[in-house]
C-alpha positions as CSV (number, residue, x, y, z in Angstrom):
1,M,72.1,198.9,34.1
2,N,73.7,196.8,36.9
3,T,75.2,193.3,36.4
4,I,72.2,191.4,37.7
5,A,69.8,193.3,35.4
6,R,72.1,192.8,32.4
7,Y,72.2,189.1,33.1
8,G,68.4,188.9,33.5
9,V,67.7,190.7,30.2
10,A,70.4,188.8,28.4
11,L,69.2,185.4,29.7
12,A,65.7,186.2,28.6
13,L,66.9,187.1,25.1
14,V,68.8,183.9,24.7
15,G,65.4,182.2,24.5
16,A,64.2,184.8,22.1
17,V,67.2,184.2,19.8
18,G,66.6,180.5,19.9
19,A,62.9,180.8,19.4
20,G,63.3,183.2,16.6
21,A,65.5,180.7,14.8
22,G,63.0,177.8,15.3
23,L,65.6,175.9,17.4
24,T,65.6,173.9,20.6
25,Y,68.2,171.6,22.1
26,Q,65.9,168.7,21.1
27,S,66.1,169.7,17.4
28,L,69.5,171.2,17.1
29,E,69.9,170.2,13.4
30,R,67.3,172.9,12.5
31,G,68.1,176.5,12.0
32,Q,67.6,179.6,9.9
33,S,67.6,179.1,6.2
34,A,70.0,181.0,3.9
35,A,70.0,181.5,0.1
36,V,72.3,179.5,-2.1
37,A,75.5,181.4,-2.6
38,P,76.2,182.9,-6.0
39,A,79.5,182.2,-7.9
40,A,81.1,185.2,-6.1
41,T,81.3,184.1,-2.5
42,S,78.7,185.9,-0.4
43,P,79.5,187.0,3.1
44,A,77.1,184.3,4.5
45,D,78.8,181.6,2.5
46,A,82.3,182.9,3.5
47,V,81.3,182.4,7.1
48,R,79.8,179.0,6.3
49,L,83.0,177.9,4.7
50,A,85.0,179.3,7.6
51,K,82.9,177.2,10.0
52,Q,83.5,174.1,8.0
53,A,87.2,174.5,7.3
54,T,88.6,176.5,10.3
55,F,88.4,176.5,14.0
56,G,86.1,179.4,13.9
57,P,85.4,182.4,11.6
58,N,87.0,185.7,12.3
59,K,87.2,189.0,10.3
60,T,90.5,188.1,8.7
61,V,89.5,184.7,7.4
62,V,86.0,185.8,6.2
63,A,87.5,188.8,4.4
64,R,90.1,186.5,2.7
65,I,87.5,184.1,1.5
66,Q,85.4,187.0,0.0
67,E,88.5,188.5,-1.5
68,I,89.6,185.4,-3.6
69,G,86.5,183.2,-3.5
70,A,85.8,179.9,-2.0
71,T,87.6,177.7,-4.5
72,A,90.8,179.8,-4.5
73,W,90.7,179.9,-0.7
74,V,90.4,176.1,-0.3
75,D,93.2,175.6,-2.8
76,E,95.3,178.1,-0.9
77,Q,94.7,176.3,2.4
78,L,95.6,172.9,0.8
79,E,99.1,174.2,0.3
80,L,99.8,175.4,3.9
81,T,102.0,173.5,6.3
82,D,102.6,175.7,9.3
83,S,101.6,173.5,12.3
84,T,103.7,170.7,13.7
85,Y,104.2,168.4,16.7
86,A,107.5,167.1,15.4
87,D,109.6,168.9,17.9
88,M,107.7,167.1,20.7
89,T,109.2,163.8,19.5
90,T,112.8,164.7,19.9
91,G,115.3,165.3,22.8
92,K,113.9,164.6,26.2
93,Y,110.5,163.9,24.8
94,A,111.9,160.9,23.1
95,Q,113.8,159.7,26.2
96,P,111.8,161.0,29.1
97,N,113.1,160.8,32.6
98,C,112.0,162.6,35.8
99,D,114.8,161.4,38.0
100,G,116.1,164.5,39.9
101,A,113.4,166.8,38.5
102,S,112.8,169.8,40.8
103,D,109.0,169.5,40.1
104,V,108.2,165.9,39.4
105,H,104.5,166.6,38.8
106,L,105.3,169.1,36.1
107,C,107.8,166.8,34.6
108,I,105.2,164.0,34.4
109,Q,102.7,166.4,32.8
110,T,105.3,167.5,30.3
111,Y,106.8,164.2,29.2
112,F,104.3,161.5,30.1
113,R,100.9,163.0,29.3
114,A,98.8,164.3,26.4
115,Q,98.6,167.8,27.8
116,P,101.5,169.4,26.0
117,V,100.3,168.1,22.7
118,A,96.7,169.2,23.3
119,M,98.0,172.7,24.4
120,R,99.9,172.9,21.1
121,F,96.8,171.8,19.3
122,Y,94.8,174.8,20.7
123,S,97.7,177.2,20.2
124,N,97.9,176.3,16.6
125,A,94.1,176.3,16.2
126,L,93.9,179.9,17.4
127,S,96.8,181.4,15.5
128,K,98.3,179.3,12.7
129,P,97.1,179.9,9.2
130,D,96.9,176.3,8.1
131,Q,93.4,176.0,9.5
132,L,92.1,173.5,7.0
133,R,95.0,171.1,7.5
134,Q,94.4,171.3,11.3
135,R,90.7,170.7,11.0
136,V,91.1,167.6,8.7
137,A,93.9,166.3,11.0
138,F,91.5,166.7,14.0
139,A,88.8,164.8,12.1
140,L,91.2,162.0,11.2
141,S,92.3,161.7,14.8
142,Q,88.7,161.1,15.7
143,M,88.3,158.5,13.0
144,I,91.5,156.6,13.9
145,V,91.8,157.0,17.6
146,T,94.5,156.6,20.2
147,S,94.1,158.2,23.6
148,G,96.2,159.7,26.4
149,M,93.8,158.0,28.7
150,K,96.0,154.9,28.2
151,V,99.1,156.1,26.3
152,E,101.3,157.8,28.9
153,R,104.1,159.2,26.6
154,T,104.0,162.8,25.3
155,A,106.2,161.8,22.4
156,G,103.9,158.9,21.5
157,I,100.8,161.2,21.4
158,A,102.8,163.8,19.4
159,S,104.2,161.2,16.9
160,F,100.7,159.9,16.3
161,Q,99.1,163.3,15.8
162,Q,101.9,164.3,13.5
163,I,100.9,161.5,11.2
164,M,97.4,163.1,10.9
165,L,98.8,166.5,10.4
166,S,101.4,165.5,7.9
167,N,99.0,163.3,5.9
168,A,95.8,165.4,6.2
169,F,96.2,166.1,2.5
170,G,98.2,162.9,1.7
171,N,97.0,159.4,1.1
172,Y,94.7,157.4,3.3
173,E,96.8,154.3,2.6
174,T,99.8,156.1,4.1
175,I,97.9,156.9,7.2
176,L,96.8,153.3,7.7
177,R,100.4,152.1,7.3
178,E,101.9,154.7,9.6
179,V,99.4,154.3,12.4
180,T,99.8,150.5,12.2
181,L,103.5,150.9,13.2
182,N,103.0,153.9,15.5
183,P,104.1,153.1,19.1
184,A,101.2,155.0,20.6
185,M,98.8,152.8,18.6
186,G,100.9,149.8,19.5
187,D,100.4,150.6,23.1
188,Y,96.7,151.7,22.8
189,L,95.5,148.6,20.9
190,D,98.1,146.2,22.1
191,M,99.8,145.3,18.9
192,A,103.2,146.0,20.5
193,T,102.7,142.9,22.6
194,S,101.2,140.6,20.0
195,V,103.4,137.6,19.4
196,K,103.4,134.2,17.6
197,G,101.2,131.7,19.3
198,A,99.2,134.4,21.2
199,P,98.3,137.0,18.6
200,N,96.4,140.0,20.1
201,Q,93.3,140.6,18.0
202,N,92.6,144.1,19.3
203,Y,94.3,146.2,16.6
204,A,93.4,143.8,13.8
205,R,89.7,144.1,14.7
206,E,89.6,147.9,15.1
207,L,91.7,148.3,11.9
208,M,88.8,146.7,10.0
209,Q,85.8,147.6,12.1
210,I,86.6,151.3,12.7
211,F,89.6,152.5,10.7
212,S,88.9,151.2,7.2
213,I,86.3,148.6,6.2
214,Y,83.3,148.8,8.6
215,P,81.6,145.5,9.6
216,S,78.7,145.6,7.0
217,T,78.8,146.1,3.3
218,L,78.0,149.6,2.2
219,N,76.5,151.0,-1.0
220,P,78.5,153.6,-2.9
221,D,76.4,156.3,-1.2
222,G,77.4,155.1,2.3
223,T,74.1,153.4,3.1
224,L,73.9,149.8,4.3
225,R,73.5,147.2,1.6
226,V,70.5,145.1,2.6
227,S,69.4,141.8,1.1
228,N,66.3,140.0,2.3
229,G,66.3,142.3,5.3
230,Q,69.8,141.4,6.3
231,T,73.1,143.2,6.0
232,T,76.2,141.4,4.7
233,P,79.3,141.2,6.9
234,T,82.6,142.4,5.3
235,Y,84.9,140.1,7.4
236,T,84.8,137.1,9.6
237,E,86.3,136.2,13.0
238,E,88.8,134.1,11.0
239,D,89.9,137.2,9.1
240,V,90.4,139.0,12.4
241,N,92.6,136.2,13.7
242,E,94.6,135.9,10.4
243,V,95.3,139.6,10.3
244,A,96.4,139.5,13.9
245,R,98.8,136.7,13.0
246,A,100.2,138.7,10.1
247,L,100.9,141.7,12.4
248,T,102.8,139.8,15.1
249,G,106.3,140.5,16.3
250,W,106.2,144.3,16.1
251,T,107.2,146.2,19.2
252,Y,108.7,149.4,20.4
253,A,112.2,150.5,19.4
254,R,114.4,150.8,22.5
255,Y,117.0,153.2,23.7
256,G,119.8,152.7,26.1
257,A,121.9,149.5,26.5
258,G,121.4,146.1,27.9
259,V,119.0,143.2,27.4
260,W,116.5,144.2,24.7
261,H,113.2,143.7,26.5
262,E,114.5,145.4,29.6
263,R,115.5,148.6,27.8
264,K,113.0,151.6,27.8
265,P,110.7,151.9,24.9
266,N,111.0,154.8,22.5
267,Y,107.6,156.2,21.5
268,A,109.0,158.8,19.2
269,V,109.8,156.4,16.3
270,R,108.1,153.6,14.4
271,M,107.8,150.2,15.9
272,V,110.3,147.5,14.9
273,Q,110.4,143.8,14.8
274,Y,111.8,141.9,17.8
275,P,115.5,141.1,17.2
276,A,116.5,137.7,15.8
277,G,116.3,135.0,18.5
278,Y,113.0,136.1,19.9
279,A,110.9,134.3,17.2
280,Y,107.8,136.4,18.0
281,F,106.7,136.8,14.4
282,D,104.4,134.2,13.0
283,D,105.9,133.3,9.6
284,G,103.3,130.7,8.7
285,A,100.9,130.9,5.7
286,K,97.9,133.2,6.2
287,S,94.6,134.0,4.4
288,F,92.4,137.0,5.0
289,L,90.0,139.2,3.1
290,G,90.4,137.2,-0.1
291,R,94.2,137.5,0.0
292,S,96.9,134.9,0.8
293,V,100.3,135.3,2.2
294,P,102.7,132.4,1.7
295,A,104.7,130.8,4.5
296,G,108.1,132.4,5.0
297,A,107.0,135.8,3.8
298,S,108.7,138.7,5.7
299,P,107.0,140.8,8.4
300,E,107.0,143.7,5.9
301,A,105.3,141.6,3.2
302,N,102.6,140.5,5.7
303,L,102.1,144.2,6.7
304,N,101.8,145.2,3.1
305,A,99.3,142.5,2.4
306,V,97.2,143.6,5.4
307,I,97.2,147.3,4.4
308,G,96.6,146.5,0.8
309,A,93.6,144.4,1.6
310,V,91.8,146.8,3.9
311,F,92.7,150.0,1.9
312,N,91.4,148.6,-1.4
313,H,88.1,147.2,0.0
314,P,85.2,148.9,-1.8
315,N,83.7,150.0,1.6
316,V,86.5,152.4,2.4
317,G,85.6,155.2,0.0
318,P,82.0,155.8,1.2
319,Y,82.9,155.0,4.8
320,V,85.7,157.6,5.0
321,A,83.8,160.1,2.8
322,R,80.8,160.0,5.1
323,Q,82.7,160.5,8.2
324,L,84.8,163.4,6.9
325,I,81.7,165.1,5.6
326,Q,80.2,164.7,9.1
327,H,83.2,166.2,10.8
328,L,83.5,169.2,8.4
329,V,80.0,169.9,7.0
330,T,76.9,168.1,8.1
331,S,75.9,165.2,10.3
332,N,73.3,163.9,7.8
333,P,74.8,164.2,4.3
334,R,72.6,163.1,1.4
335,G,73.5,159.9,-0.3
336,E,74.3,161.7,-3.5
337,Y,76.8,163.9,-1.7
338,V,78.6,160.9,-0.1
339,E,78.7,159.1,-3.4
340,R,80.3,162.0,-5.2
341,V,83.0,162.3,-2.6
342,A,83.5,158.6,-2.4
343,S,84.1,158.5,-6.1
344,V,86.9,161.0,-5.7
345,F,88.4,158.8,-2.9
346,N,88.2,155.8,-5.3
347,D,89.9,157.8,-8.1
348,N,91.1,161.4,-7.9
349,G,90.9,161.7,-11.7
350,R,94.5,160.7,-12.2
351,G,94.0,157.0,-11.2
352,V,95.0,157.5,-7.6
353,R,92.9,156.0,-4.8
354,G,92.8,157.6,-1.3
355,D,94.0,161.1,-2.2
356,L,92.8,163.1,0.7
357,K,93.6,166.5,-0.8
358,A,91.2,165.7,-3.6
359,V,88.7,164.3,-1.2
360,V,88.7,167.4,1.1
361,R,88.5,169.7,-1.9
362,A,85.5,167.7,-3.2
363,I,83.8,167.9,0.2
364,L,84.1,171.6,0.7
365,L,83.4,172.6,-2.9
366,D,80.4,170.3,-3.4
367,P,77.1,172.2,-4.1
368,D,75.6,170.7,-0.9
369,A,78.4,172.2,1.2
370,R,78.3,175.6,-0.6
371,G,74.7,176.4,0.3
372,G,72.8,174.0,-2.0
373,Q,71.1,172.3,1.1
374,S,70.7,175.4,3.2
375,N,66.9,175.0,3.1
376,N,67.1,171.4,4.2
377,P,66.2,171.3,7.9
378,S,68.4,168.2,8.4
379,F,71.5,170.0,7.1
380,G,74.2,171.1,9.5
381,K,75.9,169.8,12.7
382,V,76.0,170.7,16.3
383,K,79.3,172.3,17.4
384,E,81.4,169.9,19.4
385,P,82.9,171.5,22.6
386,V,86.3,172.0,21.1
387,L,84.8,174.2,18.3
388,H,82.6,175.9,20.8
389,I,85.7,177.1,22.7
390,T,87.9,177.9,19.7
391,S,85.1,179.7,17.9
392,F,84.7,182.1,20.8
393,L,88.5,182.6,21.2
394,R,89.0,183.2,17.5
395,V,86.3,185.9,17.5
396,M,88.2,187.4,20.3
397,N,91.5,187.3,18.3
398,A,93.0,185.3,21.1
399,T,96.6,184.1,21.2
400,S,97.4,181.4,23.6
401,D,99.8,178.7,24.8
402,G,96.7,176.5,24.8
403,F,96.3,175.8,28.5
404,F,93.1,177.9,29.0
405,A,91.2,176.0,26.2
406,Y,92.7,172.7,27.3
407,S,91.5,173.1,30.8
408,K,88.0,174.4,29.8
409,A,87.4,171.6,27.4
410,H,87.7,169.2,30.4
411,D,84.5,170.9,31.8
412,L,82.7,170.4,28.5
413,N,83.7,166.7,28.3
414,Q,86.0,166.7,25.3
415,R,89.6,166.4,26.3
416,V,91.6,166.7,23.1
417,F,93.7,163.5,22.4
418,E,92.1,161.8,25.4
419,A,89.0,160.2,24.0
420,P,87.3,157.8,26.4
421,S,87.5,154.9,23.9
422,V,88.6,153.8,20.5
423,F,85.1,154.8,19.3
424,N,86.0,158.5,19.9
425,Y,84.1,160.9,22.0
426,Y,80.9,160.0,20.1
427,P,79.9,157.4,17.5
428,W,79.3,158.7,14.0
429,D,75.8,157.2,14.0
430,F,74.7,158.7,17.4
431,P,70.9,159.2,17.0
432,L,69.3,162.7,17.2
433,A,66.6,162.6,19.8
434,Q,63.0,163.0,18.6
435,S,64.0,162.8,14.9
436,D,63.0,160.5,12.2
437,G,66.2,158.6,11.8
438,L,68.6,161.5,11.8
439,V,72.0,161.3,13.5
440,S,73.9,164.0,15.4
441,P,77.3,162.6,16.6
442,S,78.4,165.5,18.7
443,S,75.0,165.7,20.4
444,K,76.3,162.9,22.6
445,L,78.4,165.7,24.3
446,T,75.2,167.7,25.1
447,G,72.5,167.3,27.7
448,A,71.3,169.2,30.7
449,A,74.6,169.3,32.6
450,L,76.9,169.8,29.6
451,D,74.6,172.4,28.1
452,H,74.8,174.2,31.4
453,E,78.6,174.0,31.2
454,R,78.6,175.5,27.7
455,H,76.4,178.4,29.0
456,N,78.7,178.9,32.0
457,F,81.8,179.1,29.8
458,V,80.3,181.9,27.7
459,F,78.8,183.6,30.8
460,N,82.1,183.6,32.7
461,Y,84.2,185.1,29.9
462,T,81.7,187.6,28.5
463,L,79.0,189.0,30.8
464,I,80.8,188.8,34.2
465,D,84.4,188.8,32.9
466,D,84.9,192.3,34.4
467,I,82.8,191.8,37.5
468,L,84.1,188.6,39.0
469,G,87.5,188.7,37.4
470,T,87.1,185.4,35.5
471,G,89.6,186.8,33.0
472,R,92.3,185.8,35.5
473,D,91.8,182.3,34.1
474,Y,93.7,183.5,31.0
475,N,96.8,184.1,33.1
476,P,99.8,181.7,32.8
477,I,100.2,179.0,35.4
478,P,103.8,177.8,35.1
479,S,103.4,175.0,37.7
480,L,100.8,173.5,35.3
481,G,102.8,174.0,32.1
482,S,101.2,177.3,31.1
483,R,104.0,179.7,30.4
484,T,102.4,182.6,28.5
485,G,98.7,182.2,29.1
486,T,96.0,183.5,26.8
487,K,95.3,187.0,25.6
488,V,92.0,188.2,24.2
489,D,91.2,191.4,22.4
490,W,88.3,193.4,23.8
491,K,89.7,196.6,22.3
492,Q,88.4,195.6,18.9
493,W,84.9,195.9,20.3
494,E,85.6,199.0,22.3
495,A,86.6,200.7,19.1
496,Y,82.9,200.6,17.9
497,G,82.1,203.1,20.7
498,D,78.3,203.9,20.5
499,K,77.9,202.4,17.0
500,T,75.8,199.6,18.4
501,D,74.3,198.8,15.0
502,D,77.7,198.2,13.4
503,M,78.7,196.0,16.4
504,I,75.6,193.8,16.0
505,K,76.0,193.5,12.3
506,Q,79.6,192.3,12.8
507,M,78.4,189.7,15.4
508,D,75.6,188.6,13.1
509,L,78.0,188.1,10.2
510,I,80.9,186.3,12.0
511,L,78.8,184.3,14.5
512,L,75.5,183.7,12.7
513,G,76.3,184.1,9.0
514,N,73.8,186.9,8.6
515,T,70.9,184.8,9.8
516,M,69.6,187.1,12.6
517,T,65.9,188.0,12.2
518,P,64.7,191.6,12.6
519,A,63.1,190.7,15.9
520,Q,66.3,189.2,17.2
521,Y,68.3,192.2,16.1
522,D,65.9,194.6,17.8
523,A,65.9,192.6,21.0
524,I,69.7,192.3,21.2
525,K,70.1,196.0,20.4
526,A,67.7,196.9,23.2
527,A,69.6,194.9,25.7
528,M,73.0,196.3,24.6
529,E,71.8,199.9,24.6
530,G,70.4,199.5,28.1
531,I,74.0,199.8,29.2
532,T,74.8,203.4,29.9
533,D,78.1,203.5,31.7
534,S,79.6,207.0,31.5
535,D,83.0,205.8,30.2
536,R,82.7,205.3,26.4
537,A,85.2,202.4,26.2
538,V,83.6,200.6,29.2
539,R,80.2,201.2,27.8
540,A,81.2,199.7,24.4
541,R,82.9,196.7,26.1
542,K,79.9,195.9,28.2
543,R,77.6,196.2,25.3
544,A,79.8,193.8,23.3
545,Q,79.9,191.4,26.3
546,T,76.1,191.4,26.4
547,G,75.6,190.9,22.7
548,L,78.2,188.1,22.6
549,Y,76.7,186.4,25.6
550,I,73.2,186.3,24.0
551,I,74.5,185.0,20.6
552,L,77.1,182.5,21.9
553,T,74.6,180.8,24.2
554,S,71.8,180.6,21.6
555,P,71.0,177.4,19.8
556,Q,71.3,179.3,16.5
557,F,75.1,179.7,17.2
558,Q,75.4,176.1,18.4
559,V,74.5,174.6,15.0
560,D,76.8,175.2,12.1
561,R,74.8,175.4,8.8
């Protein structure tokens, strides 16, 4: 079968897969039902857990989950610490300078942009074993946002993302404190230039509105508390101003010698107070969120009061719980699920509030996550572009310096660590079209043009990879910072030879969690076996490319359930 014929048959079957699953792009929350997993982790639930807790299932991860069970696997992941950005906050990253650089463009890309940190993110996501830590860190980075769209220091982006990575299983209070003094955040939301007499309210407002409290009072299950048809605000404009006053006087540490404010800022370390003599800290009395800070209290005491007030607000548990569930498991968690997780945030069973290790464990091992809601049509979430890309590459056992995925994510409108606003790439309450009140946050990154880009990504690197040579995009491009490129493993599929049934079963398990219907199975098999190249390895490879293309472009794959 020639390439055009292969494409025509495969494209027709994409619709068949989606139709067989009862899915359309207008109802992406719906999909094939699966039975509740027994105590011993089933293959389907192993894949489900891998989708929730890694950057994409592969044979190794699924086998490990089945070997030791879901609970033991989550506990194993909670102890891993392989990934890091810390080395990108030292040396020349900390004191960047492109004077005399032989390639100024590359120097700027390396030391003054988010690209190197995003490339490390993808490299780690494909290969490092601490998958759950990375997934949670990525979720946190979308809940508490800085962006390389404004912050033009690689060390600053790296230092901020290291906070998320280091504290993914730490305490949420620690994260709030660390990000408050992080120079990237100080730049992004202007706290580094907030001074007595002219306090900048930007960080103070977003700290409460987005990072911790939320503007309206929530019930323990994360729903809005309504009285007489009205919600109740959690803070006032006066609270915003008073918090802004309490956080004045913090700015970048400096390196070099000379007049303080003329020295270059150091984005690799925490912010510091302006030196004595500048008088940029407002040491007057303040009152916010039911707390008072006396006149003359130190900047650190003011900071502690702010963090204590927001962290201990009763909204934080359900607000954080709901968003983490949305990022890892499902866009529309039941209130009971949110409340169970929020209760763990409020108290981990040992009197500790904000313990994210306990929270993440509760999220992933909750009955709703482990198949208890698999028959609920509103359960699940649309793959965001980053997971669309990494899921494909992990199925291909890819190793990478991260540049390929970084560049392709631009086409799909999700540039890692370069969110378009403090509200992330999408709001957590983005409505699902043509639904009765459901939300689908990552659906904001879908639509006619973007869905076409998703399709083209798969098409280019499966069906026509050999024909048009699109695999050359995996090659290193040193002038753009890619030194080793990306390597994918087609030999794993070639090894199946003419065992088409075995190949399809593997694809069904890893990509669809064993939800393929008999009609879908037969249609895909017919398309694959229509390929009759004389060379056995080439024949197997082209059959794999066809099967992967059909599945990876189907709505059934696009929704993780």
